[in-house]
TORSE-673654 format. One record per atom (N, C-alpha, C): atom name; residue in one letter; x, y, z; residue number from 1. Coordinates in steps of 0.05 Angstrom, whole numbers, plus 5000, padded with zeros to 4 digits. Layout:
! TORSE-673654
- a|r|px|py|pz|k
- CA|a|X|Y|Z|NUM
...
//
This chain:
! TORSE-673654
- a|r|px|py|pz|k
- N|x|6289|2095|4760|1
- CA|x|6262|2105|4766|1
- C|x|6262|2124|4790|1
- N|x|6283|2123|4806|2
- CA|x|6283|2139|4830|2
- C|x|6283|2169|4824|2
- N|x|6299|2179|4805|3
- CA|x|6297|2208|4798|3
- C|x|6270|2215|4787|3
- N|x|6257|2197|4772|4
- CA|x|6231|2202|4762|4
- C|x|6210|2206|4784|4
- N|x|6211|2188|4804|5
- CA|x|6193|2191|4827|5
- C|x|6198|2215|4843|5
- N|x|6224|2223|4845|6
- CA|x|6231|2248|4859|6
- C|x|6219|2272|4846|6
- N|x|6220|2272|4819|7
- CA|x|6209|2295|4804|7
- C|x|6179|2296|4808|7
- N|x|6166|2273|4807|8
- CA|x|6137|2272|4811|8
- C|x|6129|2281|4839|8
- N|x|6145|2274|4859|9
- CA|x|6140|2282|4886|9
- C|x|6141|2312|4889|9
- N|x|6161|2325|4877|10
- CA|x|6164|2354|4877|10
- C|x|6141|2367|4862|10
- N|x|6134|2355|4839|11
- CA|x|6113|2367|4822|11
- C|x|6086|2367|4836|11
- N|x|6078|2344|4848|12
- CA|x|6052|2342|4861|12
- C|x|6051|2358|4886|12
- N|x|6074|2362|4899|13
- CA|x|6075|2379|4923|13
- C|x|6070|2408|4915|13
- N|x|6083|2417|4893|14
- CA|x|6078|2444|4883|14
- C|x|6049|2448|4874|14
- N|x|6039|2427|4861|15
- CA|x|6011|2428|4852|15
- C|x|5991|2431|4875|15
- N|x|5996|2417|4897|16
- CA|x|5979|2419|4920|16
- C|x|5982|2446|4934|16
- N|x|6007|2455|4937|17
- CA|x|6012|2481|4950|17
- C|x|5999|2504|4935|17
- N|x|6000|2503|4909|18
- CA|x|5988|2525|4893|18
- C|x|5958|2521|4888|18
- N|x|5951|2496|4881|19
- CA|x|5923|2490|4873|19
- C|x|5903|2494|4895|19
- N|x|5909|2485|4919|20
- CA|x|5889|2487|4941|20
- C|x|5883|2516|4948|20
- N|x|5903|2533|4954|21
- CA|x|5896|2561|4960|21
- C|x|5883|2576|4937|21
- N|x|5891|2570|4913|22
- CA|x|5879|2584|4890|22
- C|x|5849|2577|4887|22
- N|x|5843|2551|4890|23
- CA|x|5815|2543|4888|23
- C|x|5798|2554|4911|23
- N|x|5810|2554|4935|24
- CA|x|5796|2565|4958|24
- C|x|5790|2595|4954|24
- N|x|5810|2609|4944|25
- CA|x|5806|2638|4939|25
- C|x|5785|2643|4918|25
- N|x|5785|2626|4897|26
- CA|x|5765|2628|4876|26
- C|x|5737|2624|4886|26
- N|x|5734|2603|4903|27
- CA|x|5708|2597|4915|27
- C|x|5698|2621|4932|27
- N|x|5717|2632|4948|28
- CA|x|5710|2655|4966|28
- C|x|5701|2679|4949|28
- N|x|5716|2685|4928|29
- CA|x|5709|2709|4912|29
- C|x|5682|2705|4897|29
- N|x|5678|2681|4885|30
- CA|x|5654|2677|4871|30
- C|x|5629|2676|4889|30
- N|x|5633|2666|4913|31
- CA|x|5611|2663|4932|31
- C|x|5600|2690|4941|31
- N|x|5617|2711|4940|32
- CA|x|5608|2737|4948|32
- C|x|5589|2750|4928|32
- N|x|5588|2740|4904|33
- CA|x|5569|2750|4884|33
- C|x|5574|2778|4874|33
- N|x|5599|2786|4874|34
- CA|x|5606|2814|4865|34
- C|x|5622|2814|4839|34
- N|x|5619|2793|4823|35
- CA|x|5634|2791|4798|35
- C|x|5617|2799|4774|35
- N|x|5593|2808|4778|36
- CA|x|5576|2816|4756|36
- C|x|5564|2793|4741|36
- N|x|5564|2769|4753|37
- CA|x|5553|2745|4740|37
- C|x|5525|2739|4751|37
- N|x|5509|2725|4736|38
- CA|x|5483|2717|4746|38
- C|x|5486|2696|4768|38
- N|x|5466|2693|4784|39
- CA|x|5466|2673|4806|39
- C|x|5470|2645|4794|39
- N|x|5457|2640|4772|40
- CA|x|5458|2614|4759|40
- C|x|5487|2607|4751|40
- N|x|5500|2626|4737|41
- CA|x|5528|2622|4728|41
- C|x|5546|2619|4752|41
- N|x|5542|2636|4772|42
- CA|x|5559|2635|4796|42
- C|x|5557|2607|4810|42
- N|x|5533|2597|4811|43
- CA|x|5529|2571|4823|43
- C|x|5544|2549|4809|43
- N|x|5543|2550|4782|44
- CA|x|5558|2530|4766|44
- C|x|5588|2533|4771|44
- N|x|5598|2558|4770|45
- CA|x|5627|2562|4773|45
- C|x|5637|2554|4801|45
- N|x|5621|2559|4821|46
- CA|x|5629|2551|4848|46
- C|x|5630|2521|4850|46
- N|x|5610|2508|4839|47
- CA|x|5609|2478|4839|47
- C|x|5633|2466|4824|47
- N|x|5639|2477|4801|48
- CA|x|5662|2467|4786|48
- C|x|5688|2471|4801|48
- N|x|5691|2494|4813|49
- CA|x|5716|2500|4829|49
- C|x|5718|2481|4853|49
- N|x|5695|2477|4866|50
- CA|x|5695|2459|4889|50
- C|x|5703|2430|4881|50
- N|x|5692|2421|4859|51
- CA|x|5699|2395|4849|51
- C|x|5729|2393|4842|51
- N|x|5740|2414|4830|52
- CA|x|5768|2414|4824|52
- C|x|5785|2414|4849|52
- N|x|5776|2428|4870|53
- CA|x|5790|2428|4896|53
- C|x|5790|2400|4908|53
- N|x|5767|2386|4906|54
- CA|x|5765|2359|4917|54
- C|x|5783|2339|4901|54
- N|x|5785|2344|4875|55
- CA|x|5804|2327|4859|55
- C|x|5832|2330|4869|55
- N|x|5840|2355|4874|56
- CA|x|5868|2359|4884|56
- C|x|5871|2347|4911|56
- N|x|5851|2350|4929|57
- CA|x|5853|2339|4956|57
- C|x|5855|2308|4955|57
- N|x|5837|2295|4939|58
- CA|x|5837|2266|4939|58
- C|x|5859|2254|4922|58
- N|x|5864|2265|4898|59
- CA|x|5883|2253|4880|59
- C|x|5912|2260|4888|59
- N|x|5916|2285|4896|60
- CA|x|5943|2295|4902|60
- C|x|5951|2291|4931|60
- N|x|5933|2299|4949|61
- CA|x|5940|2297|4978|61
- C|x|5936|2269|4989|61
- N|x|5912|2258|4987|62
- CA|x|5906|2232|4999|62
- C|x|5919|2209|4983|62
- N|x|5918|2211|4957|63
- CA|x|5928|2189|4940|63
- C|x|5958|2190|4936|63
- N|x|5968|2212|4924|64
- CA|x|5996|2215|4920|64
- C|x|6012|2222|4945|64
- N|x|6001|2241|4960|65
- CA|x|6014|2250|4984|65
- C|x|6019|2229|5005|65
- N|x|5999|2211|5008|66
- CA|x|6002|2189|5027|66
- C|x|6024|2170|5020|66
- N|x|6028|2165|4994|67
- CA|x|6049|2147|4985|67
- C|x|6077|2160|4987|67
- N|x|6078|2187|4984|68
- CA|x|6104|2200|4985|68
- C|x|6112|2208|5014|68
- N|x|6093|2217|5030|69
- CA|x|6100|2229|5056|69
- C|x|6090|2212|5080|69
- N|x|6069|2196|5076|70
- CA|x|6058|2180|5098|70
- C|x|6054|2151|5089|70
- N|x|6075|2137|5082|71
- CA|x|6072|2110|5072|71
- C|x|6061|2090|5091|71
- N|x|6063|2095|5117|72
- CA|x|6053|2076|5137|72
- C|x|6033|2089|5156|72
- N|x|6018|2108|5147|73
- CA|x|5999|2121|5164|73
- C|x|5972|2107|5163|73
- N|x|5953|2118|5178|74
- CA|x|5926|2106|5179|74
- C|x|5912|2108|5152|74
- N|x|5922|2125|5134|75
- CA|x|5911|2127|5107|75
- C|x|5914|2101|5091|75
- N|x|5932|2083|5100|76
- CA|x|5936|2058|5087|76
- C|x|5919|2036|5097|76
- N|x|5903|2041|5119|77
- CA|x|5885|2020|5129|77
- C|x|5863|2016|5108|77
- N|x|5855|1991|5104|78
- CA|x|5838|1984|5081|78
- C|x|5812|2000|5080|78
- N|x|5796|2003|5102|79
- CA|x|5772|2019|5100|79
- C|x|5777|2048|5092|79
- N|x|5799|2059|5101|80
- CA|x|5806|2087|5095|80
- C|x|5813|2090|5066|80
- N|x|5831|2072|5056|81
- CA|x|5839|2075|5028|81
- C|x|5816|2067|5009|81
- N|x|5798|2050|5018|82
- CA|x|5773|2045|5002|82
- C|x|5757|2070|4999|82
- N|x|5753|2084|5021|83
- CA|x|5738|2109|5021|83
- C|x|5752|2130|5004|83
- N|x|5779|2130|5005|84
- CA|x|5795|2149|4989|84
- C|x|5790|2144|4959|84
- N|x|5789|2119|4951|85
- CA|x|5784|2113|4922|85
- C|x|5756|2122|4914|85
- N|x|5736|2117|4932|86
- CA|x|5709|2125|4925|86
- C|x|5707|2155|4922|86
- N|x|5719|2170|4941|87
- CA|x|5719|2199|4939|87
- C|x|5734|2209|4914|87
- N|x|5756|2195|4908|88
- CA|x|5772|2203|4885|88
- C|x|5756|2199|4859|88
- N|x|5743|2176|4856|89
- CA|x|5727|2171|4832|89
- C|x|5705|2192|4831|89
- N|x|5690|2197|4853|90
- CA|x|5667|2215|4852|90
- C|x|5676|2244|4846|90
- N|x|5698|2252|4858|91
- CA|x|5707|2280|4854|91
- C|x|5716|2284|4825|91
- N|x|5730|2265|4813|92
- CA|x|5739|2268|4786|92
- C|x|5715|2268|4766|92
- N|x|5695|2252|4771|93
- CA|x|5672|2251|4753|93
- C|x|5654|2276|4757|93
- N|x|5652|2285|4782|94
- CA|x|5637|2310|4786|94
- C|x|5650|2333|4772|94
- N|x|5676|2335|4773|95
- CA|x|5691|2356|4760|95
- C|x|5685|2356|4730|95
- N|x|5683|2333|4718|96
- CA|x|5678|2331|4689|96
- C|x|5649|2338|4683|96
- N|x|5630|2325|4698|97
- CA|x|5602|2329|4691|97
- C|x|5591|2356|4699|97
- N|x|5602|2369|4719|98
- CA|x|5594|2396|4725|98
- C|x|5602|2415|4702|98
- N|x|5625|2409|4690|99
- CA|x|5633|2425|4666|99
- C|x|5614|2420|4643|99
- N|x|5605|2395|4640|100
- CA|x|5586|2389|4618|100
- C|x|5560|2403|4623|100
- N|x|5549|2402|4647|101
- CA|x|5523|2415|4653|101
- C|x|5525|2446|4649|101
- N|x|5548|2457|4657|102
- CA|x|5551|2486|4654|102
- C|x|5553|2493|4624|102
- N|x|5567|2477|4608|103
- CA|x|5569|2482|4580|103
- C|x|5541|2481|4566|103
- N|x|5525|2462|4575|104
- CA|x|5498|2460|4564|104
- C|x|5481|2485|4572|104
- N|x|5485|2494|4597|105
- CA|x|5471|2518|4606|105
- C|x|5478|2542|4589|105
- N|x|5504|2545|4583|106
- CA|x|5513|2567|4566|106
- C|x|5503|2564|4538|106
- N|x|5501|2540|4528|107
- CA|x|5490|2535|4501|107
- C|x|5460|2545|4500|107
- N|x|5445|2538|4521|108
- CA|x|5417|2546|4521|108
- C|x|5415|2577|4523|108
- N|x|5433|2589|4540|109
- CA|x|5432|2618|4544|109
- C|x|5439|2633|4518|109
- N|x|5456|2621|4501|110
- CA|x|5464|2635|4477|110
- C|x|5447|2629|4453|110
- N|x|5440|2603|4450|111
- CA|x|5427|2594|4425|111
- C|x|5397|2590|4428|111
- N|x|5386|2589|4452|112
- CA|x|5357|2584|4456|112
- C|x|5345|2606|4473|112
- N|x|5340|2628|4461|113
- CA|x|5331|2651|4476|113
- C|x|5304|2647|4489|113
- N|x|5286|2632|4476|114
- CA|x|5260|2627|4487|114
- C|x|5261|2608|4512|114
- N|x|5280|2590|4511|115
- CA|x|5283|2571|4534|115
- C|x|5300|2582|4556|115
- N|x|5315|2603|4550|116
- CA|x|5334|2614|4569|116
- C|x|5321|2623|4595|116
- N|x|5298|2637|4593|117
- CA|x|5286|2647|4618|117
- C|x|5275|2625|4636|117
- N|x|5268|2602|4624|118
- CA|x|5257|2580|4640|118
- C|x|5279|2561|4650|118
- N|x|5300|2557|4634|119
- CA|x|5320|2537|4641|119
- C|x|5343|2550|4657|119
- N|x|5353|2573|4649|120
- CA|x|5376|2585|4662|120
- C|x|5368|2600|4687|120
- N|x|5360|2585|4707|121
- CA|x|5352|2597|4733|121
- C|x|5368|2585|4755|121
- N|x|5368|2599|4778|122
- CA|x|5383|2590|4801|122
- C|x|5372|2563|4811|122
- N|x|5346|2560|4812|123
- CA|x|5334|2535|4822|123
- C|x|5340|2512|4804|123
- N|x|5339|2516|4777|124
- CA|x|5346|2494|4759|124
- C|x|5375|2486|4761|124
- N|x|5393|2506|4764|125
- CA|x|5421|2501|4767|125
- C|x|5426|2484|4792|125
- N|x|5414|2492|4814|126
- CA|x|5417|2477|4840|126
- C|x|5407|2449|4837|126
- N|x|5384|2446|4824|127
- CA|x|5372|2419|4821|127
- C|x|5389|2401|4803|127
- N|x|5399|2412|4781|128
- CA|x|5416|2397|4762|128
- C|x|5442|2389|4775|128
- N|x|5455|2407|4789|129
- CA|x|5481|2401|4802|129
- C|x|5477|2381|4824|129
- N|x|5455|2384|4840|130
- CA|x|5450|2366|4862|130
- C|x|5445|2338|4852|130
- N|x|5428|2336|4831|131
- CA|x|5421|2310|4820|131
- C|x|5446|2296|4808|131
- N|x|5462|2312|4794|132
- CA|x|5486|2301|4782|132
- C|x|5505|2290|4803|132
- N|x|5509|2306|4825|133
- CA|x|5526|2297|4847|133
- C|x|5516|2272|4860|133
- N|x|5490|2271|4866|134
- CA|x|5478|2248|4879|134
- C|x|5481|2223|4862|134
- N|x|5475|2225|4836|135
- CA|x|5477|2202|4819|135
- C|x|5506|2192|4817|135
- N|x|5525|2210|4815|136
- CA|x|5553|2202|4814|136
- C|x|5562|2189|4840|136
- N|x|5553|2200|4862|137
- CA|x|5561|2188|4888|137
- C|x|5549|2160|4891|137
- N|x|5524|2156|4883|138
- CA|x|5512|2130|4884|138
- C|x|5526|2110|4866|138
- N|x|5534|2120|4843|139
- CA|x|5548|2103|4823|139
- C|x|5575|2093|4834|139
- N|x|5589|2111|4848|140
- CA|x|5616|2104|4857|140
- C|x|5617|2091|4884|140
- N|x|5595|2089|4899|141
- CA|x|5595|2075|4924|141
- C|x|5603|2046|4920|141
- N|x|5595|2034|4898|142
- CA|x|5601|2006|4892|142
- C|x|5631|2001|4891|142
- N|x|5647|2021|4885|143
- CA|x|5676|2017|4883|143
- C|x|5688|2012|4910|143
- N|x|5673|2018|4932|144
- CA|x|5684|2012|4958|144
- C|x|5688|1982|4962|144
- N|x|5671|1966|4949|145
- CA|x|5673|1937|4951|145
- C|x|5690|1925|4929|145
- N|x|5703|1942|4914|146
- CA|x|5721|1932|4892|146
- C|x|5747|1923|4904|146
- N|x|5754|1932|4928|147
- CA|x|5781|1926|4939|147
- C|x|5778|1908|4963|147
- N|x|5800|1894|4968|148
- CA|x|5802|1877|4992|148
- C|x|5830|1883|5005|148
- N|x|5833|1875|5030|149
- CA|x|5859|1880|5043|149
- C|x|5883|1868|5029|149
- N|x|5904|1883|5027|150
- CA|x|5929|1872|5015|150
- C|x|5944|1855|5035|150
- N|x|5943|1863|5061|151
- CA|x|5956|1849|5082|151
- C|x|5940|1851|5108|151
- N|x|5943|1832|5125|152
- CA|x|5931|1833|5152|152
- C|x|5954|1833|5172|152
- N|x|5956|1855|5187|153
- CA|x|5978|1859|5206|153
- C|x|5966|1864|5233|153
- N|x|5970|1846|5252|154
- CA|x|5959|1848|5279|154
- C|x|5929|1851|5278|154
- N|x|5916|1835|5262|155
- CA|x|5887|1835|5258|155
- C|x|5876|1861|5246|155
- N|x|5893|1877|5235|156
- CA|x|5884|1902|5222|156
- C|x|5889|1900|5192|156
- N|x|5868|1904|5176|157
- CA|x|5872|1903|5146|157
- C|x|5886|1927|5136|157
- N|x|5907|1922|5120|158
- CA|x|5923|1944|5109|158
- C|x|5923|1943|5079|158
- N|x|5925|1967|5066|159
- CA|x|5927|1970|5038|159
- C|x|5902|1962|5023|159
- N|x|5902|1967|4997|160
- CA|x|5879|1960|4980|160
- C|x|5889|1946|4955|160
- N|x|5878|1923|4950|161
- CA|x|5883|1909|4925|161
- C|x|5856|1901|4914|161
- N|x|5854|1900|4887|162
- CA|x|5829|1893|4875|162
- C|x|5822|1864|4879|162
- N|x|5797|1858|4882|163
- CA|x|5788|1831|4886|163
- C|x|5793|1815|4860|163
- N|x|5801|1790|4861|164
- CA|x|5806|1775|4837|164
- C|x|5782|1773|4818|164
- N|x|5758|1774|4829|165
- CA|x|5734|1771|4812|165
- C|x|5728|1796|4797|165
- N|x|5741|1819|4803|166
- CA|x|5734|1844|4790|166
- C|x|5738|1843|4760|166
- N|x|5760|1830|4752|167
- CA|x|5767|1829|4723|167
- C|x|5760|1802|4711|167
- N|x|5742|1787|4723|168
- CA|x|5734|1762|4712|168
- C|x|5718|1766|4686|168
- N|x|5725|1752|4665|169
- CA|x|5710|1755|4640|169
- C|x|5683|1741|4642|169
- N|x|5661|1754|4636|170
- CA|x|5634|1742|4639|170
- C|x|5631|1717|4622|170
- N|x|5642|1717|4598|171
- CA|x|5638|1694|4580|171
- C|x|5654|1670|4589|171
- N|x|5675|1674|4606|172
- CA|x|5691|1651|4616|172
- C|x|5681|1643|4644|172
- N|x|5670|1662|4660|173
- CA|x|5662|1655|4687|173
- C|x|5638|1635|4687|173
- N|x|5624|1632|4665|174
- CA|x|5602|1613|4663|174
- C|x|5612|1585|4662|174
- N|x|5638|1581|4656|175
- CA|x|5650|1555|4654|175
- C|x|5675|1554|4672|175
- N|x|5671|1554|4699|176
- CA|x|5694|1556|4717|176
- C|x|5714|1534|4714|176
- N|x|5705|1510|4706|177
- CA|x|5724|1487|4704|177
- C|x|5741|1489|4679|177
- N|x|5732|1506|4660|178
- CA|x|5747|1508|4635|178
- C|x|5764|1533|4633|178
- N|x|5763|1549|4653|179
- CA|x|5778|1575|4652|179
- C|x|5808|1569|4652|179
- N|x|5823|1581|4633|180
- CA|x|5852|1579|4634|180
- C|x|5863|1593|4658|180
- N|x|5880|1581|4674|181
- CA|x|5889|1593|4699|181
- C|x|5907|1617|4695|181
- N|x|5919|1621|4671|182
- CA|x|5939|1642|4668|182
- C|x|5928|1667|4655|182
- N|x|5901|1668|4650|183
- CA|x|5890|1692|4637|183
- C|x|5887|1714|4658|183
- N|x|5896|1738|4651|184
- CA|x|5893|1761|4668|184
- C|x|5881|1783|4651|184
- N|x|5859|1794|4660|185
- CA|x|5845|1815|4644|185
- C|x|5860|1841|4645|185
- N|x|5871|1848|4667|186
- CA|x|5886|1873|4669|186
- C|x|5907|1870|4691|186
- N|x|5927|1887|4688|187
- CA|x|5949|1887|4707|187
- C|x|5947|1911|4726|187
- N|x|5949|1906|4752|188
- CA|x|5948|1928|4771|188
- C|x|5975|1942|4772|188
- N|x|5973|1968|4778|189
- CA|x|5997|1984|4782|189
- C|x|6002|1987|4811|189
- N|x|6023|1975|4822|190
- CA|x|6029|1976|4850|190
- C|x|6044|2001|4857|190
- N|x|6035|2016|4877|191
- CA|x|6048|2040|4886|191
- C|x|6065|2033|4910|191
- N|x|6084|2051|4916|192
- CA|x|6103|2047|4938|192
- C|x|6089|2045|4965|192
- N|x|6066|2058|4967|193
- CA|x|6053|2058|4993|193
- C|x|6037|2032|4998|193
- N|x|6034|2016|4978|194
- CA|x|6018|1992|4981|194
- C|x|5991|1994|4967|194
- N|x|5984|2017|4958|195
- CA|x|5959|2020|4943|195
- C|x|5962|2005|4916|195
- N|x|5940|1994|4907|196
- CA|x|5939|1983|4880|196
- C|x|5917|1998|4865|196
- N|x|5923|2005|4840|197
- CA|x|5903|2020|4825|197
- C|x|5906|2012|4796|197
- N|x|5883|2007|4782|198
- CA|x|5885|1998|4755|198
- C|x|5890|2021|4736|198
- N|x|5897|2014|4711|199
- CA|x|5905|2034|4692|199
- C|x|5882|2054|4686|199
- N|x|5857|2043|4684|200
- CA|x|5835|2061|4677|200
- C|x|5831|2082|4699|200
- N|x|5835|2075|4724|201
- CA|x|5832|2094|4746|201
- C|x|5854|2116|4744|201
- N|x|5879|2108|4738|202
- CA|x|5900|2127|4736|202
- C|x|5895|2146|4713|202
- N|x|5885|2136|4690|203
- CA|x|5879|2153|4667|203
- C|x|5856|2172|4674|203
- N|x|5836|2162|4688|204
- CA|x|5813|2178|4695|204
- C|x|5821|2202|4713|204
- N|x|5836|2195|4735|205
- CA|x|5844|2216|4754|205
- C|x|5863|2236|4741|205
- N|x|5884|2226|4729|206
- CA|x|5904|2244|4718|206
- C|x|5894|2259|4693|206
- N|x|5874|2247|4680|207
- CA|x|5862|2261|4657|207
- C|x|5848|2286|4667|207
- N|x|5834|2285|4690|208
- CA|x|5821|2308|4701|208
- C|x|5842|2329|4710|208
- N|x|5864|2320|4721|209
- CA|x|5885|2338|4730|209
- C|x|5897|2352|4706|209
- N|x|5900|2338|4683|210
- CA|x|5911|2350|4659|210
- C|x|5892|2372|4649|210
- N|x|5866|2366|4649|211
- CA|x|5847|2386|4638|211
- C|x|5847|2411|4655|211
- N|x|5848|2408|4682|212
- CA|x|5845|2431|4699|212
- C|x|5872|2442|4710|212
- N|x|5892|2426|4710|213
- CA|x|5918|2435|4722|213
- C|x|5942|2429|4704|213
- N|x|5939|2415|4682|214
- CA|x|5961|2410|4664|214
- C|x|5981|2391|4675|214
- N|x|5973|2369|4687|215
- CA|x|5991|2351|4700|215
- C|x|5989|2322|4691|215
- N|x|6010|2306|4696|216
- CA|x|6008|2277|4694|216
- C|x|6010|2265|4667|216
- N|x|6021|2279|4646|217
- CA|x|6022|2267|4620|217
- C|x|6040|2242|4619|217
- N|x|6063|2244|4632|218
- CA|x|6081|2221|4632|218
- C|x|6068|2196|4645|218
- N|x|6053|2200|4666|219
- CA|x|6040|2177|4680|219
- C|x|6019|2165|4661|219
- N|x|6004|2181|4647|220
- CA|x|5984|2170|4629|220
- C|x|5996|2154|4607|220
- N|x|6018|2164|4596|221
- CA|x|6032|2149|4575|221
- C|x|6042|2122|4585|221
- N|x|6053|2122|4609|222
- CA|x|6062|2097|4621|222
- C|x|6039|2078|4626|222
- N|x|6016|2088|4635|223
- CA|x|5993|2071|4640|223
- C|x|5982|2059|4614|223
- N|x|5982|2075|4593|224
- CA|x|5972|2066|4567|224
- C|x|5990|2043|4557|224
- N|x|6016|2047|4560|225
- CA|x|6034|2026|4550|225
- C|x|6030|2000|4565|225
- N|x|6026|2002|4592|226
- CA|x|6021|1978|4608|226
- C|x|5995|1965|4600|226
- N|x|5975|1982|4595|227
- CA|x|5949|1971|4588|227
- C|x|5949|1956|4562|227
- N|x|5964|1967|4542|228
- CA|x|5966|1954|4516|228
- C|x|5980|1927|4519|228
- N|x|6001|1926|4536|229
- CA|x|6015|1900|4540|229
- C|x|5996|1880|4553|229
- N|x|5980|1889|4572|230
- CA|x|5961|1871|4586|230
- C|x|5941|1859|4567|230
- N|x|5929|1877|4550|231
- CA|x|5909|1867|4531|231
- C|x|5922|1848|4511|231
- N|x|5946|1853|4502|232
- CA|x|5960|1835|4484|232
- C|x|5964|1808|4497|232
- N|x|5972|1808|4522|233
- CA|x|5977|1783|4537|233
- C|x|5951|1768|4540|233
- N|x|5929|1782|4548|234
- CA|x|5903|1769|4551|234
- C|x|5893|1757|4525|234
- N|x|5896|1772|4503|235
- CA|x|5887|1762|4477|235
- C|x|5902|1737|4468|235
- N|x|5928|1737|4473|236
- CA|x|5945|1714|4466|236
- C|x|5936|1689|4482|236
- N|x|5932|1692|4508|237
- CA|x|5924|1670|4524|237
- C|x|5896|1660|4517|237
- N|x|5878|1679|4511|238
- CA|x|5851|1671|4504|238
- C|x|5851|1656|4478|238
- N|x|5866|1664|4458|239
- CA|x|5868|1650|4433|239
- C|x|5879|1622|4436|239
- N|x|5900|1619|4453|240
- CA|x|5911|1593|4458|240
- C|x|5891|1575|4472|240
- N|x|5875|1586|4490|241
- CA|x|5855|1570|4504|241
- C|x|5833|1561|4485|241
- N|x|5824|1578|4467|242
- CA|x|5804|1570|4448|242
- C|x|5814|1548|4429|242
- N|x|5839|1551|4421|243
- CA|x|5851|1530|4403|243
- C|x|5852|1503|4418|243
- N|x|5859|1504|4443|244
- CA|x|5861|1478|4458|244
- C|x|5834|1466|4462|244
- N|x|5813|1482|4467|245
- CA|x|5786|1472|4470|245
- C|x|5775|1460|4444|245
- N|x|5782|1474|4421|246
- CA|x|5773|1464|4395|246
- C|x|5787|1437|4389|246
- N|x|5812|1435|4395|247
- CA|x|5827|1411|4391|247
- C|x|5816|1388|4407|247
- N|x|5807|1393|4432|248
- CA|x|5796|1372|4449|248
- C|x|5769|1363|4438|248
- N|x|5753|1381|4428|249
- CA|x|5727|1374|4417|249
- C|x|5730|1357|4392|249
- N|x|5750|1363|4376|250
- CA|x|5754|1348|4351|250
- C|x|5767|1321|4356|250
//
């Protein structure tokens, strides 16, 4: 696995070195308003590019970069890595939903000529993008409390691991005395830096990077394989537990 991680390290480094300046230059050019585009379209494009830039900063620099280059830095302190995950979730979802809102705006502009003059305006674009961003941020604030310290060193909480209750099955948590002790809903992926991140988060983050930057296919395949194994293990344990409960009742 060492050559594999070395390749990923080089790849994400190149992605950050190229992606950040390119997105910054795109934002600068679009913000000047000299591209012959409407103000409404320019606002959408700037917002999408900014979201893509934040995805690279959070997913590649803070998330990947900290594990590769700063494995024992302040970025590994629990409050900081919690905030990193929240920003990472929010940036990736904003990148996706800004694209959706822009696609709908273009649909109205092309197919609904009567609605175009009322909907495709600068004020509507600003309101839609702002509301989308606010809702996504509120939604992802809850993920800050999803993690707990992985270790306590000199009274300082380090690293992030998911709380055991996060993956508790609702139908089993109503019967705490009957829960089988070996059931696990999902398996966390441990990173070298001490971060823990579940498969769905990896797929979400790297899925955005694939769409906008063409990255991370191998990681997604690995995550999917691990997720399928976890679900199979969970299903097997749950079936065994139900059989034992049925046998006890009979």
